[in-house]
N, C-alpha and C positions, 0 to 999 in steps of 0.2 A: 423067569428072568430075575426076580429079586434073589434066589438062591446062586444064581450066577454071581450076581453084582456083588453079593455079600462075599463069596469066596474070593473073587478077585479083589475086593478091598482088603481082606485079611491076608492074602498072599503079597500085596503090596506093602503092607505094615509089617510084615516078616522079612520081607526082601530090605526094605530100609533101615531096619533094626541090624539086620546082618552087615551093614556097610560100617557100622563102626569099626574101631581098631581091637584087633584080636591079637595084636603083639604085646609084651609085657611092657610096662610102661618103667623106664629107664631114669624116670624124675628122681633128682637128689643131688646131695652135695658130695663131691669126690675128692679125697686127697691124691694127690699126684707127685710123681718124680718124672723128670724128664732129661733128655739129653739131646741139645741143640747143636749142630754143627757149627755154627759162628760163637754162639754163646756159652757153650759147656752144659754144666748138669745144673739143674734147677728144680726148685718145688713151686708147687700151685695148688689152686682149689677149682674145680670145675663144678659149676651150677647147671643142671639141666632142667628144664621145665615145659612138661608137654602141652602141645597147643592141641587138644582135641578136635575143636573146630577146624582143623586143617589134616587131620589125622583121619584113615579109612583103611579096613582092613587090615593088610600085613604093612602097610605104611605109617609112619608116625612122624610127626613134627615138632620140633622142639625150639626154645630159646636157649642159647648158649653163652655162658660167660666162663671165661678163665681169668682168674686173679694170679697174678706172679708179682711176689713180693718184689721191691727196687725196680722192677720193670713196666708194672701198671696192670689197667684192665683190658682185657680183649673181650669186645661183644660181638655176638655171631648169632648163628642158627644152625640147627642140625636136621637131616632128614634121614629117617631109619625104614630097612627093610627087613623085617625079622630082626635078626640080631647083628647085622652089619648097619653101621652109622657112619655118614660121612658129616663132617664138621667143617663149617667156615667160619674164621674168627679174624677180628683186625683189631689192633691196638687202638684206643681213642686218639691218641696223637697220630694223625694221619700223616705228619711230615716224615715220620721214620719208615714210611711204606712197610711196617712190620703186621702182614696180613697174608692168610693163606688158607689151605683146605687140608683137613686130615680125613683120615679112613681108620675105621676102628671097628673090633669086633667084641660084643659084649659076651661075657661069660661069668657064672658064677664061681667063686673060689670055694674052697674047703669049707668055710663057715656059711656058704650060703649067701655071701653079699655080691652085689652086683660090681664088676670093674671091668676094665678095657685096657687094649693095648692100641695105641695111636701111633700111625704114621702121619707126618705133615709136610707140605711143601709150601715154600713162600717163594712166589716168583720174582719178586723186587727186593726182597730186603737183604741188603748187602751184596748185590749181585746174583742172589738165588740162595735158597737155605733149605735144608729138610732138617728132621729131628724125630724123636720118637718120645712116647709120653707111656706112663702105666700108671693108672688110676684105680682106685677103690673107694666105693660110696662109704660115708661115715657112717 
């Protein structure tokens, strides 16, 4: 019986360790260039920070911040599955209704740096809006 209990405890320990995230960590600061359907071309900086306590197996959770000069700071969060990342963001000035959701695929460039191409949708900003962003880690 002691042997069975020892084996069971060992298996449970291995199982709980296997629940940690096994997806790459995309944390970092990214330089971005974007093209917004209403506002036109812009530059910005995205900061992503992994939340390991809310990440598991192929799923990862992040704090997300986009800073765009002359527009402001957009705070949000991101959820990743493998290399696909959904991002929610909202301008701190909520009166503008400048918030939305993006979807991106993470890839390494020829220099080995993480980057992503993001499409986003903003349902209420100026009657609805879309845009794209290309970002590379610093």
